[in-house]
N, C-alpha and C positions, 0 to 999 in steps of 0.2 A: 516128579516127586518133590524136588527141591522148590519148584515154583509155587506149589500149593502152600508151602510153609512161609513164603516170603510175605512180609507185611505189606498191606496196600499203601500206596503213596497218597498222602493227603492232597486234596484239591487246592489249587491256587485260588485265593479269593479274587473275585472280580473287582476291577478298578471302579472307583466311585464314578457316578455319571458325569461329573464336571472335571474329571482328571485330564490333564494334558496328555496328548499322544506321545509315546516314547519313540515313535518313528521320526527320524530326523535326517536331513541330508547334510547337516553341518560337518560330520566327520568325512563324508565323501568329498565335499568341497575343499576341506582342509588338506586333503591328499592331492586332489586333482589340480588345484590352482598352482601350488609350488612345482608340481611335476610339469605342468604346461609351461611355466616360466623357465624351468630348467631346460626343457626340450627346445623352446624358442631361443634361448641363449646359446645352446649348442649349435643350432642351425645358423643363427646370426653370426657366430664367431667362426664356424668352420665351413659354412656354405654347403656345397653339394656333398662334401665329405661328411659333414654332420648328419645330413639326411641318410647317407649310407650307413653311418654308425648306428643311428636309431633303427634303421631297417634291420640290420644284422642283430642288434640287441632284441628286437621284437620277435625274431624267429624262434628263439628258445622258449619263451612263454607260449607262443602259438603252437609249437610242437608238443609241449606238455599238455596244453588244453585239448588238443586233438586226441591225444592218448587217453586223457581223462574221459572225454566223451565216448570214445570207441570202447575202451576196455573197462572203464568204470561204470558208467551209467547204462550204456546200451547192453553190455554183456550181462550185468546184474539183472536188468529187467528181463532179458531173454532167459536167464537161468530160473528166475522166479516164475515166469510163465510156463516153462517146460522143464520141470525138475529132472535131472538125469536119473535114469533107472539104476538101481543098485546092481552092479556087476558081480558082486560076490554071491548072489542068490542062486 
């Protein structure tokens, strides 16, 4: 009922034919280059211990990403494909 009363969203105008693309790798490079320099410096100064520190620090984001894939994307796709039956009926 409420959705029927909601005003329609205006369409975004198309970019002119000669407009430059807004997709750019500059922000990605601006993050990755200093990160690579930092990691190289840690390994250069600390040697094998530096590699161990980086490995341990990489475990936390990897663990979070694994849970995002399993419980975020995979489970939501599964629920959308097979919606649960109403148990109250």
